[in-house]
C-alpha positions as CSV (number, residue, x, y, z in Angstrom):
1,M,54.8,-72.9,6.0
2,K,51.7,-75.0,6.7
3,I,50.4,-72.3,9.1
4,K,50.9,-69.6,6.6
5,K,49.1,-71.7,4.0
6,Y,46.1,-72.3,6.3
7,V,45.9,-68.6,7.2
8,T,45.9,-67.6,3.5
9,V,43.2,-70.1,2.7
10,A,41.1,-68.9,5.7
11,L,41.4,-65.2,4.7
12,L,40.5,-66.1,1.1
13,G,37.5,-68.0,2.3
14,L,36.5,-65.0,4.5
15,S,36.9,-62.6,1.6
16,L,34.7,-64.8,-0.7
17,F,32.1,-65.2,2.0
18,S,32.1,-61.4,2.7
19,C,31.2,-60.7,-1.0
20,T,28.5,-63.4,-1.1
21,P,26.1,-62.5,1.7
22,R,23.3,-64.8,2.7
23,P,19.8,-63.6,1.9
24,E,19.0,-63.1,5.6
25,Q,22.0,-60.7,5.9
26,I,20.7,-58.3,3.3
27,E,18.6,-55.2,3.9
28,L,16.5,-54.0,0.9
29,V,16.9,-50.3,0.1
30,N,14.2,-48.7,-2.0
31,E,16.6,-46.2,-3.6
32,P,19.1,-46.3,-6.5
33,A,22.6,-47.4,-5.9
34,P,24.9,-44.4,-5.3
35,I,27.3,-44.8,-8.1
36,Y,29.8,-42.6,-10.0
37,P,29.8,-42.0,-12.9
38,D,26.1,-42.0,-13.3
39,Y,25.5,-45.0,-15.6
40,R,22.0,-45.8,-14.3
41,D,19.3,-46.5,-17.0
42,V,21.3,-45.6,-20.1
43,T,21.4,-46.9,-23.6
44,I,24.8,-48.1,-24.7
45,P,26.4,-49.5,-27.9
46,Y,27.3,-53.2,-27.9
47,N,30.9,-52.5,-28.6
48,I,31.6,-49.9,-25.9
49,A,34.3,-50.5,-23.3
50,P,33.1,-51.6,-19.8
51,L,31.1,-49.1,-17.8
52,N,33.3,-49.3,-14.7
53,F,31.9,-47.3,-11.8
54,M,32.5,-46.9,-8.1
55,L,30.2,-46.8,-5.0
56,T,30.1,-43.4,-3.2
57,N,28.6,-44.6,0.1
58,E,31.6,-45.7,2.1
59,A,31.2,-49.3,0.9
60,T,33.9,-51.8,1.8
61,A,32.7,-54.7,-0.3
62,Y,30.2,-55.2,-3.1
63,R,28.5,-57.9,-5.3
64,V,27.3,-56.7,-8.7
65,S,25.4,-58.9,-11.1
66,V,24.4,-57.9,-14.6
67,C,21.7,-60.2,-16.0
68,G,20.4,-60.5,-19.6
69,R,18.2,-63.0,-21.4
70,K,21.0,-65.1,-22.7
71,D,24.1,-64.3,-20.5
72,S,25.1,-62.6,-17.3
73,L,28.2,-61.7,-15.3
74,V,29.1,-61.2,-11.6
75,E,31.8,-59.0,-10.1
76,T,32.9,-58.7,-6.5
77,G,35.4,-56.3,-4.8
78,D,35.7,-53.3,-2.5
79,Y,34.1,-50.1,-3.9
80,K,35.4,-49.9,-7.4
81,V,33.4,-52.0,-9.9
82,C,35.7,-52.9,-12.7
83,F,34.4,-55.5,-15.2
84,S,36.4,-58.1,-17.0
85,I,36.7,-56.9,-20.6
86,K,36.4,-60.4,-22.0
87,K,33.2,-61.2,-20.0
88,W,31.8,-57.7,-20.8
89,K,32.3,-58.1,-24.5
90,R,30.7,-61.6,-24.5
91,L,27.7,-60.3,-22.6
92,L,27.0,-57.3,-24.8
93,E,27.5,-59.2,-28.0
94,A,25.0,-61.8,-26.8
95,E,22.4,-59.1,-25.6
96,K,22.3,-56.8,-28.7
97,G,18.9,-55.0,-28.7
98,E,18.1,-56.4,-25.2
99,M,17.8,-54.9,-21.7
100,L,20.3,-55.8,-19.0
101,T,19.4,-55.6,-15.3
102,V,22.1,-54.4,-12.9
103,N,21.8,-55.4,-9.2
104,V,24.1,-53.9,-6.6
105,V,24.6,-55.2,-3.1
106,A,27.1,-53.3,-1.0
107,L,28.6,-53.7,2.5
108,V,28.2,-50.3,4.2
109,K,29.3,-49.9,7.9
110,G,28.9,-53.6,8.5
111,Q,25.5,-53.9,6.9
112,W,24.7,-55.5,3.5
113,L,22.4,-53.3,1.5
114,Q,20.6,-54.3,-1.7
115,Y,19.6,-51.3,-3.9
116,A,16.9,-50.9,-6.4
117,P,18.1,-52.4,-9.7
118,F,18.8,-50.2,-12.8
119,S,19.0,-51.1,-16.4
120,W,21.4,-50.9,-19.4
121,R,19.7,-51.1,-22.8
122,I,22.1,-52.5,-25.4
123,A,21.5,-50.8,-28.8
124,P,21.8,-53.0,-31.9
125,E,23.9,-50.4,-33.6
126,A,27.6,-50.0,-32.8
127,I,29.4,-46.8,-32.2
128,D,32.5,-45.9,-34.3
129,G,35.5,-47.4,-32.6
130,Y,37.7,-44.3,-32.3
131,M,37.5,-40.8,-31.0
132,S,40.0,-37.9,-31.1
133,Y,40.0,-34.9,-28.8
134,R,42.2,-32.1,-27.5
135,L,43.3,-32.5,-23.9
136,I,43.8,-29.0,-22.3
137,E,43.4,-27.2,-19.0
138,P,40.1,-25.3,-19.0
139,G,41.8,-21.9,-18.6
140,Y,43.3,-19.2,-20.7
141,E,46.9,-19.0,-19.5
142,V,48.2,-22.5,-19.6
143,W,49.6,-23.9,-22.9
144,N,52.6,-26.0,-21.8
145,A,50.7,-29.3,-21.9
146,L,48.4,-29.5,-24.8
147,Q,47.8,-32.8,-26.6
148,L,45.6,-34.2,-29.3
149,C,44.7,-37.8,-28.4
150,E,43.0,-40.8,-29.9
151,R,41.0,-43.2,-27.8
152,N,39.8,-46.7,-28.7
153,L,36.2,-46.8,-27.5
154,E,36.1,-50.6,-27.4
155,N,38.7,-50.7,-24.7
156,F,40.8,-48.2,-22.7
157,D,43.7,-47.7,-25.1
158,E,44.7,-44.1,-25.7
159,R,47.6,-42.7,-27.7
160,V,48.9,-39.2,-28.4
161,I,48.6,-38.1,-32.0
162,A,50.1,-34.6,-31.5
163,D,51.9,-33.0,-28.6
164,N,52.8,-29.3,-28.4
165,N,55.8,-30.1,-26.3
166,L,57.3,-31.5,-29.5
167,T,56.3,-28.4,-31.6
168,E,57.9,-25.6,-29.6
169,G,54.9,-25.2,-27.3
170,N,52.6,-23.7,-30.0
171,C,48.8,-24.0,-29.9
172,M,47.1,-26.8,-31.8
173,N,43.5,-26.6,-32.8
174,C,41.2,-29.5,-32.5
175,H,41.3,-32.5,-34.8
176,I,38.5,-32.9,-37.4
177,Y,37.6,-36.0,-39.4
178,G,36.0,-36.2,-42.8
179,Q,33.3,-38.9,-43.3
180,Q,34.1,-40.2,-39.8
181,S,37.2,-41.8,-41.2
182,G,40.8,-41.9,-40.0
183,K,41.8,-41.7,-43.7
184,L,40.6,-38.1,-44.0
185,S,41.3,-35.4,-41.3
186,F,42.9,-32.1,-40.5
187,F,44.0,-29.9,-37.7
188,H,45.7,-26.5,-37.5
189,L,49.2,-26.4,-36.0
190,R,50.2,-22.9,-35.1
191,G,53.7,-21.3,-34.8
192,K,56.4,-20.2,-37.2
193,N,56.7,-23.6,-38.9
194,G,53.0,-24.4,-38.6
195,G,50.1,-24.8,-41.0
196,T,47.1,-27.0,-41.5
197,I,48.0,-30.6,-41.3
198,L,45.9,-32.5,-43.9
199,N,45.7,-36.2,-43.8
200,R,44.3,-37.9,-46.9
201,N,44.7,-41.7,-47.1
202,G,47.8,-41.5,-44.8
203,K,49.6,-38.9,-46.9
204,L,50.3,-35.8,-44.8
205,R,50.5,-32.2,-46.2
206,K,51.2,-28.9,-44.4
207,L,49.1,-26.1,-45.9
208,V,48.9,-22.4,-45.5
209,L,45.1,-21.9,-45.9
210,K,45.1,-18.1,-46.4
211,N,45.1,-15.6,-49.2
212,D,45.2,-11.8,-49.2
213,S,41.5,-11.3,-49.0
214,M,41.1,-13.4,-45.8
215,V,41.0,-12.0,-42.3
216,S,43.3,-14.7,-41.0
217,S,44.4,-18.3,-41.6
218,A,41.7,-20.9,-41.6
219,A,40.0,-21.6,-38.3
220,Y,36.8,-23.6,-37.7
221,G,36.1,-26.0,-40.6
222,D,34.7,-29.1,-42.1
223,F,35.2,-31.4,-45.1
224,H,33.1,-31.7,-48.2
225,P,31.9,-35.4,-48.6
226,S,34.2,-35.8,-51.6
227,G,37.3,-34.9,-49.6
228,R,38.4,-32.5,-52.2
229,Y,37.2,-29.4,-50.4
230,G,37.1,-27.9,-47.0
231,V,35.1,-25.0,-45.8
232,F,36.6,-22.7,-43.2
233,S,36.0,-19.5,-41.2
234,S,38.6,-16.9,-41.1
235,N,38.5,-15.1,-37.7
236,S,40.0,-12.3,-35.7
237,I,39.4,-13.7,-32.2
238,I,39.5,-11.6,-29.1
239,P,39.4,-12.9,-25.5
240,A,38.0,-10.7,-22.7
241,F,37.2,-11.0,-19.0
242,H,34.0,-10.5,-17.2
243,A,34.0,-8.0,-14.3
244,L,30.8,-9.3,-12.7
245,N,28.9,-12.5,-11.7
246,N,30.4,-15.9,-12.1
247,R,31.4,-15.7,-15.8
248,R,35.1,-15.9,-16.4
249,L,36.0,-15.5,-20.0
250,E,34.3,-14.2,-23.1
251,V,35.6,-14.9,-26.6
252,F,34.3,-13.1,-29.6
253,D,35.2,-12.2,-33.2
254,T,35.8,-8.7,-34.3
255,K,36.0,-9.9,-37.9
256,S,35.1,-13.2,-39.5
257,D,34.4,-14.5,-43.1
258,L,34.1,-17.8,-44.9
259,A,36.2,-19.5,-47.6
260,V,36.4,-22.9,-49.3
261,A,39.8,-24.6,-49.7
262,D,40.3,-26.6,-52.9
263,F,42.9,-29.2,-51.8
264,D,43.5,-30.4,-55.3
265,N,44.3,-27.1,-56.8
266,N,45.8,-25.2,-53.8
267,R,43.3,-22.3,-54.0
268,M,40.9,-20.5,-51.6
269,I,37.5,-19.8,-53.0
270,T,35.7,-16.8,-51.5
271,S,32.4,-15.1,-52.0
272,S,31.3,-11.5,-51.3
273,L,28.1,-13.0,-49.8
274,V,29.9,-14.6,-46.9
275,S,32.7,-12.0,-46.6
276,R,30.6,-8.9,-45.6
277,K,32.2,-6.3,-43.3
278,D,28.9,-5.7,-41.5
279,I,28.3,-9.5,-40.8
280,L,30.3,-12.0,-38.8
281,E,30.2,-15.4,-40.4
282,T,31.6,-18.5,-38.6
283,F,31.3,-22.3,-37.9
284,P,30.7,-23.5,-41.5
285,T,29.8,-27.1,-42.2
286,F,28.7,-29.0,-45.3
287,S,25.4,-30.8,-45.8
288,A,25.6,-34.5,-46.0
289,D,25.3,-34.4,-49.8
290,G,27.8,-31.5,-50.1
291,R,25.3,-29.2,-52.0
292,F,25.0,-26.7,-49.1
293,I,27.1,-25.0,-46.5
294,Y,25.5,-24.2,-43.2
295,Y,27.0,-21.5,-41.0
296,C,26.4,-19.0,-38.3
297,A,26.0,-15.3,-39.0
298,A,25.5,-12.2,-36.8
299,P,25.2,-8.5,-37.5
300,M,28.2,-6.5,-36.3
301,V,27.8,-4.8,-32.9
302,V,30.0,-2.6,-30.9
303,L,32.4,-4.9,-29.0
304,P,33.0,-5.7,-26.2
305,D,30.3,-3.2,-24.9
306,S,27.4,-4.8,-26.7
307,V,28.5,-8.4,-26.6
308,K,25.2,-9.5,-25.0
309,Q,23.5,-8.3,-28.2
310,L,25.8,-10.4,-30.3
311,R,23.4,-13.2,-31.5
312,Y,24.1,-15.6,-34.4
313,S,21.5,-17.0,-36.7
314,L,21.8,-20.4,-38.5
315,C,22.1,-19.8,-42.3
316,R,22.6,-21.8,-45.5
317,I,24.1,-21.1,-48.9
318,G,24.5,-23.4,-51.9
319,F,27.8,-24.9,-53.1
320,D,28.6,-26.3,-56.6
321,A,31.3,-28.9,-56.2
322,E,31.8,-29.4,-59.9
323,A,32.4,-25.8,-60.6
324,G,34.0,-25.0,-57.2
325,R,31.6,-22.1,-56.7
326,W,29.5,-20.6,-53.9
327,G,25.7,-20.2,-54.4
328,N,24.0,-16.8,-54.9
329,R,21.3,-17.0,-52.2
330,I,21.4,-17.1,-48.4
331,D,18.6,-18.7,-46.4
332,T,18.0,-18.2,-42.7
333,I,17.2,-21.5,-41.0
334,W,17.0,-20.4,-37.4
335,D,16.5,-16.6,-36.8
336,A,18.3,-15.3,-33.7
337,N,16.0,-12.3,-33.4
338,K,12.9,-14.5,-33.3
339,Q,14.4,-17.1,-31.1
340,A,16.1,-14.7,-28.6
341,G,19.3,-16.7,-28.6
342,S,22.6,-17.4,-30.4
343,V,23.4,-20.5,-32.4
344,C,26.7,-22.1,-33.0
345,F,28.5,-25.3,-34.1
346,P,26.0,-26.9,-36.6
347,K,26.7,-30.5,-37.5
348,V,24.7,-32.5,-40.0
349,S,24.2,-36.3,-39.5
350,P,25.9,-38.4,-42.2
351,D,22.5,-39.7,-43.4
352,G,21.3,-36.1,-43.9
353,R,18.3,-36.4,-41.6
354,Y,19.3,-34.3,-38.6
355,M,21.4,-31.3,-37.6
356,L,22.8,-30.9,-34.1
357,F,23.6,-27.3,-33.0
358,T,24.0,-25.4,-29.7
359,V,22.2,-22.4,-28.4
360,A,23.4,-19.9,-25.9
361,D,22.0,-16.5,-24.7
362,Y,24.5,-14.7,-26.9
363,G,28.0,-14.9,-28.5
364,T,29.8,-17.7,-30.2
365,F,32.1,-19.4,-27.7
366,P,29.7,-21.9,-26.1
367,I,32.0,-23.8,-23.7
368,W,32.2,-20.8,-21.3
369,H,28.4,-20.3,-21.3
370,Q,26.8,-22.6,-18.7
371,E,23.4,-22.0,-20.3
372,T,24.5,-23.5,-23.6
373,D,22.3,-26.4,-24.7
374,L,22.1,-28.8,-27.6
375,R,19.3,-28.7,-30.2
376,L,18.3,-31.4,-32.7
377,L,16.8,-30.1,-36.0
378,D,14.9,-32.6,-38.2
379,L,15.9,-31.4,-41.7
380,Q,12.9,-33.2,-43.2
381,T,10.2,-31.8,-41.0
382,G,11.8,-28.6,-39.6
383,I,10.9,-29.7,-36.1
384,I,13.5,-28.8,-33.4
385,D,13.9,-31.0,-30.4
386,A,15.1,-29.2,-27.2
387,L,16.8,-32.4,-26.1
388,K,15.7,-32.2,-22.4
389,Q,16.8,-35.8,-21.9
390,V,20.3,-34.9,-23.1
391,N,21.1,-31.4,-21.8
392,S,22.3,-30.4,-18.3
393,D,22.5,-27.2,-16.3
394,R,26.0,-26.6,-17.6
395,S,27.5,-26.2,-21.0
396,D,26.7,-28.9,-23.5
397,T,28.3,-28.4,-26.9
398,Y,31.2,-29.4,-29.2
399,H,29.4,-32.4,-30.7
400,S,30.0,-34.8,-33.6
401,W,28.1,-37.7,-35.2
402,A,29.0,-41.3,-35.6
403,S,29.0,-42.7,-39.1
404,G,25.8,-44.5,-38.7
405,S,23.9,-41.4,-37.5
406,R,22.6,-43.3,-34.5
407,W,25.1,-42.0,-32.0
408,F,26.6,-38.6,-31.2
409,V,29.2,-37.4,-28.7
410,F,29.5,-34.0,-27.1
411,A,31.5,-32.2,-24.5
412,S,29.7,-31.4,-21.3
413,K,30.7,-29.5,-18.1
414,R,27.9,-31.1,-16.1
415,G,29.0,-32.1,-12.6
416,D,31.9,-29.8,-11.6
417,G,31.1,-27.0,-14.1
418,Q,34.8,-26.7,-15.0
419,Y,36.0,-29.7,-17.0
420,G,34.4,-30.7,-20.3
421,K,34.0,-34.5,-20.6
422,P,32.8,-36.6,-23.6
423,Y,29.2,-37.9,-23.3
424,F,27.5,-40.2,-25.7
425,S,23.8,-40.3,-26.6
426,Y,21.7,-42.6,-28.8
427,V,19.2,-41.5,-31.4
428,D,16.7,-44.3,-32.1
429,K,14.8,-44.9,-35.4
430,Q,11.9,-42.8,-34.2
431,G,14.3,-39.8,-33.6
432,N,14.2,-40.1,-29.8
433,T,17.4,-39.3,-27.9
434,H,18.4,-41.3,-24.8
435,K,20.1,-40.4,-21.6
436,P,23.8,-39.7,-22.2
437,F,26.7,-41.5,-20.5
438,V,30.2,-40.3,-20.0
439,L,33.2,-41.9,-21.7
440,P,34.1,-45.1,-19.6
441,Q,37.5,-45.2,-18.0
442,K,39.5,-48.2,-16.7
443,D,39.7,-46.5,-13.3
444,P,36.2,-45.1,-12.5
445,E,37.9,-42.5,-10.3
446,Y,39.8,-41.1,-13.3
447,Y,37.8,-38.0,-13.7
448,D,38.4,-37.0,-10.1
449,Y,42.1,-36.6,-10.5
450,T,42.5,-35.7,-14.2
451,F,42.3,-32.0,-14.5
452,K,41.9,-31.7,-18.3
453,S,39.0,-30.8,-20.5
454,Y,38.2,-32.8,-23.6
455,N,37.7,-30.3,-26.4
456,I,35.7,-31.2,-29.5
457,P,35.5,-35.0,-29.3
458,E,35.2,-36.4,-32.8
459,L,34.2,-39.9,-33.8
460,S,35.9,-42.1,-36.4
461,A,35.4,-45.7,-37.7
462,T,39.1,-46.2,-38.1
463,S,42.4,-45.2,-36.4
464,L,44.6,-42.4,-37.6
465,P,47.7,-43.2,-39.6
466,F,50.1,-40.9,-37.8
467,D,51.3,-40.1,-34.3
468,A,53.0,-37.3,-32.3
469,A,56.5,-38.2,-33.8
470,T,55.1,-37.8,-37.3
471,I,53.6,-34.4,-36.5
472,K,56.9,-33.3,-34.9
473,H,58.6,-34.1,-38.2
474,A,55.9,-32.3,-40.2
475,Y,56.4,-29.2,-38.0
476,Q,60.2,-29.2,-38.2
477,S,60.9,-30.4,-41.7
478,M,57.8,-30.4,-44.0
479,Q,57.5,-27.6,-46.5
480,A,54.2,-25.6,-46.2
481,E,52.2,-25.4,-49.4
482,V,50.8,-21.9,-50.2
483,F,47.2,-21.5,-51.3
484,K,46.1,-18.6,-53.5
């Protein structure tokens, strides 16, 4: 027993010694540390979960130090750098508004290498603590494992809020919040017992958001700031396959109109101005004050033959919440003919200052267009930022704002080009955007073995008051309310 004890102590001492090299053992390397995910030189909120990463250079040991003005932490290990949540939270709380320096020393093929340090800027503004998203294979034929999930961004907790294995395998559209709050949300649950699941202050309703004048049931949508109304598109959606090049799938509308749902009076409010047969209208969203509805509109073309000529402009129409009435004038904010592109998915920041939208060469299904990029429109000045610091050479879209208007999240296919992952970017007080970073995971290798895309990540300040069992009951037993 004594021999075993001495051996254990000796091995432990060797392990500690191997992760704390003497200065003369270290070779300085004038290049950045090879880490994955790429968390080098990013701005992060002080309440985010630890940015765990791994070394990709055959390292067998490391020593990582993170140093600030008031506090610091040190981690040692093999090649996966996983920070203590307790120490991480203490460090970030102490260093709000400051810059952290990250030093990486790694043992590679018997040689200790010290890489050029990189930085983490700790923003003084927090990000909303929760995010929902749809986990789905990035294909067109697999529907047997589709879930809506909620992730706590301050740690690594994740829970399922809806599972189509509990609802007869039917499709579920992405989950949308109102006012970035878990007290107000909706998503569409398809199938014979389906409907739009509306959550207002924890009370769930199942709604049939369609009347005889609409093309289909409600699809893409958004809440009015009051929570009384929702604005939706009504679409006839067709998938098609490309025969040439590396494009896989094209999705387009053959018909689409807009309608407002009055949740208090169970009625759909339509307007001939946004229900024209020669115009395709989609992706509606309310302005921050609720006085306007922004949406995307394109002249009808012959489909699918002329799909590359299908280009959407960004438009705006008024809305009178007291009267429950659409406006009588349409303004074009971004003209597709002048810009030689197609806009989709407009989202206004909660403070009303900015609008995020995406631009592709054509069409209205951005996630399959690798050229899709984000744009930031300053609604006060009219200036549009191309967001070169944020965009990649792959699809960047499906974005949403945090409640403080300083953070936004978006789905990006950067890296492998196939799987959409949630990235966060900071907008400072001068309107400058900062290099985005991917959602941290407990295991930094997570994205290499999880073959799911994160569709439409949405931020919320509070957790949702329901789970997958609740949605199963709503699907099976709740009576659907008809709208007229």
